[in-house]
N, C-alpha and C positions, 0 to 999 in steps of 0.2 A: 452508838452510831453503827450503821450497817455498811460494810465494805465487801465488794466482790473478792472472793478468795483468789489470790495470785501471790507470786513470790514476795512482792513488796508488802502486801497487807499481812501475809503470814509472818514475815520478819518483824513487822510492827507489833503484831499480836504476841509474838514470842518475847519481845522486850517488855510488854505490859505484864506478862506472866512473871518474868524475872523480877519485876519491881513490885510484885504482890497484888496485881490487878486481876480482873475477871474477864474472860473471853467466852463469847458464844461460839461454840465449835461444832461444825457439822460432822456427823458420823453416819454410818450406814443404817443405824437403828433410829435414833432421834437426835436432835441437836442437844449438845451438852453444855453445861455451865462450868468452864474449866478454870482451875487455879493450880498453882504450884503445890503439890501434895506434901512437900517437905516444909512448907511455910505455914505454921499454925494460924497466923493472923490472916493470911490469904484464904485458908480453908474456912475460917470463921466468917469471912465475907460471903462465902457460898451460902452458909446457913442463914445469915442475916438477909441476903437478897431474896432467897426463896421463901423465907419464913418456915424453914424446915425444922422439924423437931430434932433436938440435939442428940437423941438416942438412935437416929436413923442413919446407918453407916453409908459411906460413899464408895463408889467404884474407882479404883486407881487404874488409869490408862497408861500403858507402857508400850515400848517399841517391839518387844519380842520376849520369848521365854527367858532368855538370858538376863534381861533387865528385871523381869519379874522376880527371878531368883535372888536378886539383891535384897528383896524385901520380904519374901515368903519362902517357906520350906517346900521345895518342889518334889513331889513324890512320883511314882511310876504312873499312876492314874493321870496326873497333871501332864506328864510328858506325852502320854498317848493322846489326851484330849487336845493339847496344843498342836500336835502334829496333824491331827485330823481337822481341826476347826479354826485355828488361828493363822492369819488374822481373820476375824469374823465375830458374829454376834453371840459370843459365849463368854460369860464371866465365871471365873473359878474362885471359890473361897478356900483358902489354904492357911495353915498356921503362920503367924507372923514370926519373923526372925527376931532374935534378941537384939536390942539396940538399933532397931530399924530407924531409918531417917524419916519415914512417913509420920506425919502429924498424928498424935493420939486422937485428936478430934475427928480425923477422917475415918478412923476405925471405931469411933465412939467408945474407946476403952476395951473393945473386944480383944481376944487373943488370936483373932483371925483377921485376914485382909481379903477384900474382893478385888481381883485383878483381871484386866482384859487387854487384849491387843486389837484395836479397831482396824477395820479393813479400809475405811475411807481414806483416800489419798491426802486430803487436806488435814485430817486429824493426825495422820502419821507424820506428815511434814511438820506440823506444829509441835508435836512432841519432840521430834529431832531438833528443831530449831531452838526450842526452849531449853533443851538439855536437862529436863527434869520430868519425873513422872507427874501426870496430871490427875487430880481428883476432879471428877466431872459427872455429877448427876444430871438429869434432864434439866434443860434451861427454861424453867417455868416456875411460877409460884407453887409452893408445895400443895399437893393434893389436887391440882387442876390438870387440865389436859396437857399431855406431853407435846412439845413442839416438833413439827416435821418440816418447817421452813424457817428461814431467818426472820421473816415478818412475824411469825408466831412468837418467836423469842422476844422481839421488841414489844409486841402487844402485851405480853405477860410481865416483862421485867423492865422495859424501858431503859432509862439511863443508869440503872443499877449495874448494867454491864458496860465495861469500858469500850469494847469493840465486839461486833458480831460479824463473823466471817460467813458470807453468803455463798452457798454452793448448790443451790437448787433444793428440790424436795428429797427427803431421805428415801432410800431404796426399800428398806425393810419396813420402817414405820412403826415398829414395836420395839420396846426395850429388849436388851439381850437376855437370853436364857441365863439363869444363875444356878450353877452347879456347886454344891458343897462337897468338897473332897477332904474335909478336915476331920471326918469321923471314921467310924468303922465301915460304913457303907455310903456309897455316893447317893446324894439326894438332890433333886431339882427343887430349889426354893422359890424360883420364879420362872414360869414357863415362857418360852419365846420361840423364835424360828427354828431352833434346834431342839428336837423333842427328846423325851426320856428314851423313846425307842431308838432314836439315832445314837444316843450316848451308849445305850446297852450294847449295840452292835460293835462299838469300838472297844468297850471295856470288858465285854464278855461276861457281864454280871447283870442281874436285874436292877434297874434304876427306877425308883419311885418318885412321885411328886409329894412334896410336903409343904403345906402352906406356912408352916413355922409359927412364930409367936408375933402377933400383931401389936402386942404391948411392948415387948423388948425384941425388936427384929434383928435377925442376923444378916439379913439381906435387904437391899432397897426393894421397894415394891410390895412389902408384906403388910403395910398398914391396911386396916380393914377398909377404910374409905380412901380411895386413891384414884387418880386419873379421872377426876369428876368434873363434868360441866356444871353450870349453875342450875340448869333445868333438871327436874326429876327425870330419871330414866326408867322405863318399863321394859323388861326383857321378855323374849319369846312371845311377842305380840302376834296375834292372829287377826286383830281388828284394830281400828283407830278410835280413840276417844275424842271428844270435842276439843278442838284447839291443840291437838298433838301434831308434832312433826314426825316423819317416818324415816328411820334409818333402815334401809331395805337390804336384803341379800337375795339375789335371784329375781324371779318374776314378781311383779307387784299388781297384776291385774285383779287378783281377788281381794286386794287390800284397798286400792284407791281407784277412783274413776278418772276419766280423761280430763275432767274439769278440776282436778285437785291441784292446788297452787304448786307450781314447780319449785318455788323457793322453800317449800316445806318438806321436800323429799330429797334424800341422797341415797344412792345405791352403792354399797360397798363393792359389789361385783355382780353385774347382770348375768355373767356367765358362771357364777358360783365358784370363782377362782379364789381360794383362801389366801394365797399370797397377795393377790391384788387387794383383797379385803383388808388384810393387815396393813398394807401400805397406805390405804385410804382412811383407816379407822379414826385416828385423832383429828385429822384435818376435817373430815365430814362431821364428826361430833361438834367441832368448833363452829362450823357453818350453821348447823341446826340450832346450836345453843344461842346464836345471834339472830335467829330467823323471826323472832316475835311470837313463837309458839309458847305454850304453857307447859309443855312436856315433850319428851322424846320417846316414841315407841320403837322398839328394836325387834326386827324379825329374827327368828332363830338362826344361829350359825352352828354348823356341825361341830361336835366335840371330838375332832380328830386332827392329828398333825398340828399345824400352826393355829388351827381353830381352837385348840385348848388354850393357847395364849390369848387369842382374841376374846374368848369368853371369860378368862380370868380378869382382863382389863374391864370388860363390860360389867361383870358382877361387882367389882370394886366401885365402878362409877355409879352403880345403881344403889349403893348403900345409903340409907336415909341419914 
């Protein structure tokens, strides 16, 4: 059931979490499917509801760096990153502490944990009300488009979620940047709104992107086929094939005529604003996926800044 996020519904959702249930939780990135990260049975419900591979680790959402330090070993890099970007769309991978309370299933048996402090006021209120860290991947069937509204969550998971807290569309619209700080050098395992260049400025060292291992991922979002609509996706399109819908970026005059059906075109950003494009990406892919077309042609998006994250999601969506 969908309920508008308010103190009463947040308190109800917190009780559901304490009793081992699942909650659809708004964040600034995408809606998450939250469960008590210390309850192995509750975490198992996440994997079952999503149809998520059991080797794909989950992100643990906490209130602040101090709470994160109860579960992971916090190093100087982590302190610098948390000061610069938390609360916000940044996930840190750090070594697990011995005898951590976090369910082994959440970390899929790895020696590391992915932790994040969300910026969304509802997510933060829910964590505080539940008094437990929350494991929360995106609230959708595994491998499909990530949800950016409460309705998207219900469309994908339905009654598998005990309650969905509705708080409008997500501001960022892409999953968090995942930064691995557990090794000798910092690595971005999943691009997001915070770029490797942004991170380099804070840490004072070169930070690289690393796609990681799609067979045994260390981070969410590393599976080769991910964020995928049902229709085939064709990237860097400069023309349209028969029965294709268009996911545009910028001007479309050279691609479509004035008589092109309006329901077969969505423009990520007519003004070529990459942040607007990121916020619109999953919602517009969903609209075109349900348009009756036979495929989706996607215009090129610049590979700079958050455009790197947009293109990462598009490439994974386009995998056959």
